[in-house]
C-alpha positions, -999 to +999 in steps of 0.1 A: -199+026-281-172+003-270-140+017-261-108+008-281-093-022-266-061+002-253-081+025-238-098-002-216-068-019-207-054+014-197-084+022-178-079-010-154-044-007-151-053+029-135-081+012-112-054-016-104-021+006-098-003-009-068-032-028-060-040-005-032-075+012-025-057+045-014-042+054-048-078+057-060-095+071-029-069+093-029-076+113-063-115+110-055-111+131-027-121+104+000-118+112+037-082+100+051-094+075+072-105+053+039-070+050+028-049+057+057-045+023+081-031+045+106-058+071+107-083+043+101-071+022+140-067+056+157-104+059+151-135+049+170-158+026+153-189+037+141-218+039+171-192+039+193-201+066+222-183+050+251-154+069+264-129+053+251-147+056+217-150+095+223-111+094+233-098+075+201-125+095+177-105+130+189-074+117+185-082+109+149-101+141+146-067+157+160-045+136+139-066+149+109-063+183+118-027+178+121-023+163+088-044+193+070-020+216+085+010+202+074-005+196+037-014+234+036+022+244+047+039+216+021+014+227-006+023+261-003+060+257-012+048+244-043+070+212-043+061+185-067+044+158-051+065+130-073+094+146-055+080+139-021+069+104-033+111+099-044+119+110-010+094+082+007+114+056-014+148+068+003+130+068+039+122+030+035+155+023+019+167+039+055+147+018+069+157-011+050+194-003+059+184-002+100+165-039+092+200-051+076+222-040+109+195-054+132+176-021+145+143-034+140+126-007+165+140+020+147+133+006+113+099+007+125+098+041+134+117+052+102+086+030+084+059+051+103+076+084+088+076+067+055+041+061+060+035+094+067+049+108+035+030+079+014-001+097+030+012+134+023+024+129-017-013+122-027-030+151-004-006+178-017-012+162-053-053+171-047-044+206-029-022+216-059-047+202-085-013+182-096-035+148-097-019+129-131-022+094-142+018+097-141+020+104-106-001+076-099+018+052-117+049+070-104+037+062-068+028+028-074+060+018-090+080+032-063+060+020-036+066-016-050+106-003-048+100+004-011+086-028-004+115-045-019+138-031-003+127-039+031+122-071+029+159-070+012+170-053+044+155-081+064+170-109+038+204-095+047+202-095+081+190-129+083+214-140+056+244-128+079+227-144+112+226-179+087+192-182+099+186-196+064+145-206+074+139-168+080+158-157+047+136-185+029+101-170+051+114-132+039+116-141+004+082-161+005+070-128+019+082-105-006+072-126-037+037-126-019+035-087-013+047-082-050+017-108-064-009-092-046-002-057-061+003-075-097-025-101-097-049-069-089-033-044-120-036-076-142-069-084-133-082-050-138-070-050-170-095-075-181-126-073-152-136-041-138-126-044-102-105-072-083-106-062-047-112-094-030-087-108-006-067-089+022-030-080+028-028-050+008+003-025+010-012-005+045-017-039+061+017-051+052+035-018+064+014-020+098+025-051+105+063-045+098+058-019+124+046-037+145+068-065+140+098-042+145+087-023+174+080-056+194+110-073+179+083-102+169+093-097+130+090-137+121+052-135+133+045-106+112+065-122+080+044-154+081+010-136+084+022-116+054+034-147+036+007-168+044-023-142+037-004-124+007-002-159-009-042-166+000-051-134-019-031-142-045-051-175-052-085-157-043-075-131-067-072-157-093-103-179-087-120-146-082-109-130-117-111-169-135-150-167-124-154-133-137-143-138-170-157-172-172-192-154-168-184-125-194-178-096-168-150-085-188-142-048-197-155-036-228-135-043-262-117-074-246-115-109-266-106-139-251-093-166-269-112-201-258 
């Protein structure tokens, strides 16, 4: 029996919250490396039995073990995961301030810490059995504010320095980042899934961290701006093909 329209759209929205795979995978209890780019990049490729692969695999296992211990400790306090999410926003605002005054390397380290908090809130929510639809919505919403805060910090820095071209570049990267998330969320209110493309939030954070650490923010922003825009275009075309083929969620009525 087809579900009501509002229920179908709600389910699509939940799948698309934040347009990041990590939010859905967190709730399903997937391994850390499935949704955390930092853990993923520290692991070894499948089938790599060489010494470098073994070392990186051991590092990845050690990181997961440490995270589990930290999750146990934080969960034992009974803290609300939404409070951790809010604290993560404050940490990202701190990084934005560091960007604004030109301390890029310090900002990159703070973003790394914020990424750890972003991992922690979902894990603590699962451990405390506090995974809720509102928690996912709240996390997604504050993630967007965190993203925009970081780019605004860069905008302020380049504006004060009088580098107009970089101000425009930062603005395009900001728009692309927001639209990558929005395009998936909106698409998945119409079709079952829209995971095509690249430059999700974890990839963007990794690029900002690398750009800050190596003082190569301009190339990082170029990659984010271009690839994010291509991802949005890809998702528009994908959603058009899916709706044209009639592969929409139950109850969706499209006017021709």
